[in-house]
C-alpha positions, 0 to 999 in steps of 0.5 A: 085032448082039447087044451082050449074050449070056447063054448058059444061065447058072445060079446056086446059093446053097447048096441054092437055085437062083436062076437055072436055064439062062437065055439072053437076048440084047440087041441094040445100041440095043434096050430089053428088059424083064425081069419076074417075081414077087418072088424070080424071080431078076431082080436075080440075073441083073443081078448075073451080067451085071455081075460081082457073082456068077460063074455056076455054069454058062453064059457071058456075052458083052458086045460080042463078048467073054467076061466070064463071070468078070470082076469088077464094076469090069471089067464097068463099065469095059468098058461095063456100067452098073447101078443098084441096086434099093435106092438106093446114095447117099452121103447125107452127100455132095453130089449132084455128089460122088456122080456124080463118083465114078461118072465116075472109073471112066474119067476120067483126072483129078478135074477131068475127072470133075467135068466129066463129072458136071456134064454128066450132072447137066444131062442127068438134070435134077439140075444145080440140086441139085448142091450138095445132100446126097444125104440131102436128095433126094426118092425120085424124085430119089434114083432120078434120082441113081442113074441119073446115077451109072451114066451117068457111067461112060459105059455102052454097056449100062445095067441099070435095076433098078426105077427106078420103084418107089415113084414116083407117076404123075407121077414115073413119067411123068418117069422114062419120059421120062428113059429114052427120052432115054437110049435116044435118046442111043444107050445100050442098056437092060435094065430090071427093073420092076413098073410094068406099063403103063410097061414094056409101053409102053417095051420092044421085047421082054420076058422073064419069069422065074419061079422062076429060069427064063425062061418066055417072051419076046416082044413086049409084046403077045404077053407080055400074052396068054401064058397062062403069063405071066398065070398066073405074074405078070400075073393074069387082070385085067391088060389091056394097052391100049397106053397108058402 
């Protein structure tokens, strides 16, 4: 069953068409990758799904409900969690405070929000850093904190926007382990990423955007051999060997 349905959506900013007639489905329990060159419209599509922008055409359905023009807080309460490409951390507040704010989306009291935040910090491996300021964290841990804030909202669908960008190979492996742990907990994932070996091994299906249009969608093995995808993004030198 489709948890998310994006039906022929388009979005324009002045004379620029950022998204043109894009459709996409994500089934409950699935992890789907979204790839494409910089400026292809990937983050804009995330912003349409999460309510940051309304589409100019088309509709979006989540959990069998039309959410086309629902505001971000409404999408969040409905069950759509989202990380930001540029980490949005309250750098002068501690880690626990940051995650507690996310938990307040649904928690009925600050006490319950702190309890949820503590649970999430343990889950993502940041409990020992709960009293540290956001500004003191490494980039890898700031990315982890960004995921924790989204998880604290208790999402059914988690939109991950380049959570592996800027990480070294060891940190990428740790991020992959966390994402698989999130999937095992029953959360559906839609992920934007430029670390190709990671997303090819992580995703069940992959869609590619180019100049705001979806030019291909399929299994990782199919996408890696698609001539349109190779020309637009992967390059002739890319080889998918099935290993992370």
